[in-house]
C-alpha positions as CSV (number, residue, x, y, z in Angstrom):
1,M,71.5,52.1,-30.8
2,R,69.8,50.1,-33.3
3,P,67.0,51.7,-34.8
4,L,63.1,50.0,-33.8
5,N,61.2,49.1,-37.3
6,L,57.7,49.3,-37.0
7,P,55.2,48.0,-39.8
8,D,54.0,50.3,-42.0
9,R,50.0,51.3,-41.6
10,G,48.7,48.7,-44.7
11,T,50.1,46.0,-42.4
12,L,48.5,46.9,-39.1
13,R,45.4,47.4,-41.4
14,R,45.5,44.0,-42.8
15,F,45.9,42.3,-39.1
16,A,43.4,44.1,-37.4
17,K,40.1,43.5,-39.5
18,P,41.0,39.5,-38.2
19,V,41.1,40.5,-34.7
20,T,38.6,42.5,-34.5
21,I,36.5,39.8,-35.9
22,A,38.2,37.0,-33.4
23,A,37.4,39.3,-30.6
24,T,33.7,40.1,-30.9
25,C,33.3,35.9,-32.0
26,V,34.7,35.4,-28.3
27,L,32.8,38.3,-26.4
28,L,29.6,36.8,-28.4
29,L,30.0,33.3,-27.4
30,W,30.5,34.6,-23.4
31,L,27.4,36.5,-23.7
32,A,25.6,33.7,-24.3
33,W,27.1,31.7,-21.9
34,R,26.2,33.9,-19.4
35,L,22.6,34.0,-20.5
36,A,22.8,29.7,-20.3
37,A,23.9,29.4,-17.1
38,P,21.6,30.3,-14.0
39,T,22.2,33.3,-12.1
40,T,23.3,32.6,-8.2
41,S,19.5,33.3,-6.6
42,D,18.4,30.4,-9.2
43,T,21.1,27.9,-8.6
44,S,20.0,28.6,-4.8
45,G,16.5,27.8,-5.9
46,A,17.2,24.7,-7.5
47,A,19.8,23.2,-4.6
48,V,16.3,23.8,-2.0
49,Q,13.7,22.3,-4.4
50,T,16.2,19.2,-4.7
51,T,16.5,19.0,-0.8
52,D,13.1,19.2,-0.5
53,S,12.3,16.4,-2.9
54,V,14.1,13.9,-1.0
55,A,13.6,14.6,2.2
56,A,12.1,11.8,2.9
57,P,15.0,8.9,3.1
58,T,14.4,6.0,0.2
59,G,12.8,2.8,0.6
60,V,10.4,4.3,3.9
61,A,6.8,5.0,3.3
62,T,5.1,8.1,2.9
63,S,1.3,8.1,2.4
64,G,-1.7,6.5,3.6
65,P,-3.9,5.1,4.8
66,P,-2.8,2.7,5.7
67,W,0.1,4.0,7.3
68,R,3.7,2.4,7.4
69,Y,6.0,3.3,9.5
70,G,9.8,1.7,8.5
71,R,10.8,0.8,5.0
72,A,8.6,0.4,2.6
73,D,10.8,-2.6,0.7
74,A,10.4,-4.5,4.0
75,R,9.9,-8.3,3.9
76,Y,7.7,-8.2,7.0
77,T,5.1,-6.1,8.3
78,V,3.7,-5.8,11.8
79,V,0.1,-5.1,11.8
80,E,-1.0,-3.3,15.1
81,Y,-4.5,-3.0,15.7
82,A,-4.7,-0.5,18.0
83,D,-7.0,2.1,20.1
84,L,-5.9,5.5,20.7
85,E,-7.7,5.7,23.9
86,C,-6.1,2.2,24.9
87,P,-3.4,2.0,27.7
88,F,-1.9,-1.0,27.0
89,C,-1.4,0.7,23.1
90,R,0.3,4.0,24.8
91,A,2.4,2.1,27.2
92,Y,3.5,-0.2,23.9
93,F,3.6,2.4,21.5
94,A,7.6,3.6,22.1
95,V,8.2,-0.5,22.9
96,L,7.4,-1.2,19.6
97,K,9.0,2.0,17.9
98,H,12.0,1.1,19.2
99,W,11.8,-2.4,18.4
100,I,11.5,-1.2,14.7
101,D,13.7,1.6,14.3
102,T,16.6,-1.5,15.5
103,H,14.8,-4.6,12.5
104,G,14.9,-3.3,9.4
105,E,13.2,-6.2,7.8
106,V,10.0,-5.6,9.4
107,N,8.0,-2.3,8.7
108,W,4.7,-1.1,11.1
109,Q,1.2,-0.8,10.0
110,W,-0.7,1.1,11.6
111,H,-4.7,-0.7,12.2
112,H,-7.7,1.8,13.2
113,L,-9.7,-0.4,16.2
114,P,-11.9,2.1,18.3
115,L,-13.6,0.2,21.1
116,S,-17.1,0.9,22.3
117,V,-16.1,1.1,25.5
118,H,-13.7,3.8,24.5
119,E,-16.1,6.1,22.6
120,P,-17.1,8.9,21.4
121,A,-13.2,10.1,22.8
122,A,-11.3,7.1,20.8
123,S,-12.9,7.8,17.0
124,A,-12.2,11.6,18.1
125,D,-8.5,10.9,18.3
126,A,-8.7,8.8,15.7
127,R,-10.1,11.8,13.1
128,L,-7.8,13.8,14.4
129,V,-4.5,11.8,13.4
130,E,-6.0,10.9,10.3
131,C,-6.8,14.4,9.1
132,V,-3.2,15.3,10.5
133,G,-1.0,12.5,8.3
134,E,-4.1,13.3,5.0
135,T,-2.3,16.8,5.2
136,N,1.0,16.1,5.9
137,G,2.3,12.9,5.1
138,A,3.3,9.9,6.7
139,A,5.9,11.3,9.5
140,A,3.3,14.1,10.6
141,F,1.1,11.2,11.0
142,W,3.1,9.0,13.8
143,K,3.9,12.1,15.5
144,A,0.4,13.0,16.0
145,V,-0.4,9.7,17.4
146,A,2.6,10.1,19.7
147,W,0.9,13.4,20.8
148,V,-2.1,12.2,21.8
149,Y,-0.9,9.1,23.4
150,E,1.1,11.9,25.2
151,N,-1.8,14.2,26.1
152,T,-5.1,11.8,26.1
153,R,-6.2,10.6,29.4
154,G,-7.1,7.5,28.2
155,D,-9.7,5.1,28.8
156,G,-12.1,7.2,26.6
157,Q,-11.9,10.2,28.2
158,G,-9.9,11.7,25.6
159,L,-7.7,15.0,25.6
160,P,-8.2,17.4,27.8
161,E,-11.3,19.9,26.4
162,A,-8.2,23.6,26.0
163,L,-5.8,21.6,24.6
164,R,-5.6,21.8,20.5
165,Y,-3.2,20.1,18.4
166,P,0.0,22.3,17.6
167,G,0.4,23.4,14.4
168,L,-2.6,21.9,13.3
169,T,-3.0,23.3,9.3
170,A,-6.6,24.7,8.1
171,G,-6.5,21.5,5.7
172,A,-6.2,20.0,8.9
173,Q,-9.2,21.7,10.2
174,R,-11.2,21.3,6.8
175,C,-10.7,17.7,6.8
176,L,-11.9,17.2,10.4
177,T,-14.8,19.1,9.1
178,S,-15.6,16.6,6.6
179,E,-16.4,12.8,6.5
180,R,-12.6,11.8,5.0
181,P,-11.4,10.1,8.0
182,D,-14.9,8.6,9.4
183,A,-14.8,6.5,5.7
184,A,-10.5,5.3,6.7
185,I,-11.6,4.4,10.3
186,R,-15.1,2.5,9.1
187,A,-13.6,0.2,7.0
188,Q,-10.5,-0.4,9.2
189,M,-12.5,-1.9,12.3
190,A,-14.9,-3.5,9.8
191,A,-11.7,-5.1,8.7
192,A,-10.9,-5.9,12.1
193,A,-14.6,-7.6,12.5
194,K,-13.9,-9.8,9.6
195,D,-11.3,-11.3,10.7
196,G,-12.1,-11.5,14.9
197,I,-10.0,-9.2,16.2
198,Q,-11.8,-7.7,18.9
199,V,-8.9,-6.7,21.4
200,T,-6.2,-3.6,21.4
201,P,-3.8,-4.5,20.8
202,T,-3.2,-7.2,18.9
203,L,-0.7,-7.9,16.1
204,R,-0.8,-9.4,12.4
205,L,2.5,-10.1,11.6
206,L,3.2,-10.6,6.9
207,D,5.6,-12.1,5.4
208,H,5.4,-10.4,1.8
209,K,7.9,-12.9,0.5
210,T,4.9,-16.0,1.5
211,G,2.1,-14.6,2.1
212,K,1.8,-16.0,5.1
213,T,0.2,-14.1,8.3
214,L,0.4,-14.9,12.4
215,V,-1.3,-13.6,14.9
216,L,-0.2,-12.3,18.1
217,H,-1.9,-10.8,20.7
218,G,-1.3,-8.5,23.2
219,P,1.2,-5.9,23.8
220,V,4.2,-8.8,22.1
221,E,8.4,-8.4,23.7
222,G,10.6,-8.3,20.9
223,D,11.9,-11.7,21.2
224,A,8.3,-13.1,20.7
225,L,8.0,-11.3,17.6
226,L,11.5,-12.6,16.4
227,S,10.8,-15.7,17.4
228,A,7.1,-15.5,14.9
229,I,9.5,-14.0,12.4
230,D,11.4,-17.4,12.5
231,L,8.3,-19.4,12.5
232,L,7.1,-17.4,9.5
233,A,10.2,-17.7,7.3
234,A,11.0,-21.5,8.0
235,G,7.4,-21.8,6.3
236,G,5.8,-23.5,8.9
237,T,2.3,-22.6,8.8
238,D,-0.1,-22.4,6.7
239,P,-0.7,-19.3,3.7
240,A,-4.0,-18.8,6.1
241,S,-3.6,-16.7,9.2
242,K,-2.6,-18.5,12.4
243,E,-2.9,-17.5,15.9
244,M,0.1,-17.8,18.3
245,P,0.1,-16.6,22.3
246,A,2.4,-13.9,22.9
247,E,3.7,-13.0,26.3
248,P,2.4,-9.4,27.0
249,L,3.9,-6.5,28.6
250,G,1.2,-6.0,30.9
251,D,-2.3,-7.2,31.9
252,M,-4.6,-8.1,29.4
253,P,-5.2,-6.4,26.4
254,R,-8.2,-4.0,26.0
């Protein structure tokens, strides 16, 4: 058997020094990378933060007043002048929401118009939904409107005395003790009076491309809304607001 030739100690020393330096450099680089990289818990937190920041779909209106439901970049807006104690508005709410959900080119804007015949309950309802929206955003506003319509006794009788809105936050409670919701409601009532709108529900259809508007009275059927959109798109009206009769879902609005 041939004997194994081992390098002498001098040769080993010459190679050991550069190898040690190289290993040290690799270790330092690895430590620097570990310090710069986020930990597992940091990465998880970043993912949650990103999810929260995009919770609302792109293009959907998220703040108010005025409160809008649907795509923020929709060409048309249906402005509904409504009273939260109005029985016809209550019956129409789910109908109009479904129609908006299936027509992406149109969004829906709420316009408070509490009628004197339904006071003080109508304004109390309006204050509640405004404060819920102020503290929790557009989705919460529309949820509150649906809740009021589901629970009010209607025609000015208001919500049952012992009933409280579920999950009412401290911020919303502070809002209810302030005059902030009243200012928004009064401003919308004044705008409706200026435009000669006195009954609920009334719809104003706005074409953002041309600036033309069309007023429709009553809880309007979907086909009539589409006809009004076609009329606006065709440029058949002047920029000033025009009125168009509409086929209601039930009796006369109030």
